[in-house]
N, C-alpha and C positions, 0 to 999 in steps of 0.2 A: 431439484425441488422447485416448483413453481406454485406458489400460493397467492399471487396477485390476481384479482379478477380481471378479466379481459377489458373491460370497459376502462379500468384504472390504467392498465398497461397501455392502451390507446391513447389515453389522455397524457400520460408521462412521455410516450414517444412524440406526440404532437407537440408538447412543451419543448423537448429537446431540440427538435427540427425547427422550432421557432427562435432558437437562440443563434448567434453568429458563431463562427468557428472561435474567436478569440473567447466569447463568454463561456463556450464548453470547455476550452483548454484552462481556463481560470477555475471552472467549477472541479475539473479534474485535479488540478494542482492544490486547490483547497482541501479536497477529499483526501490526497495523499498526505498533506501536512498534518492533518487531523489524525489519520491513521498511524502515521509515525510517531505523533506525540503520545498517542495511547501505548504503543509499543516500546518506547522509550520509558515511559512511566512504570510499565509492567516490569521492564528489565532492571530498572533501579530498585523497585520493590522487592526484586529477588536477590539484590546484593550486588549487582554487577557493577563493577568499578567503572568510573567515568572513562577511563582510557581504553576499555574493552568494549564500549558501547557501540562504536561503529562496526566492530566485528558481528557482534551478536545482532544487530540491527539488519546487517547484510544477509546474514544467515535467515533470520525470521522472515525478511522480505523475498529473497531469491533463492534461498537454499533448496527448494524442491524442484525449482526450474532449470537448475545447472547441473551438469554432470559433476560427480562428486571430486574427481581429480581436479577440474577446473576451479571448483568452488573452493577447494583447500589452498590452490595456488592464490587465488584472489585474496583469502582470508589471510594468509601468511604475509600479503604485502600490505594489507591493512594495519 
């Protein structure tokens, strides 16, 4: 789905290209941290125990991108 007007998309791309690699990395890390905090909060609201958070967070973030067998082995080690 693409609902962003072309002029806004071009403006956004120009803004990103104007940033240094370090600034873009910091932006990405900041967005990942914020998304992780939302996911952790939602897991806690669902009653997930603190010692199980790491496993559930891993599945939420990477669960659909990894082969099921490999995912299960990683979760078992967490």
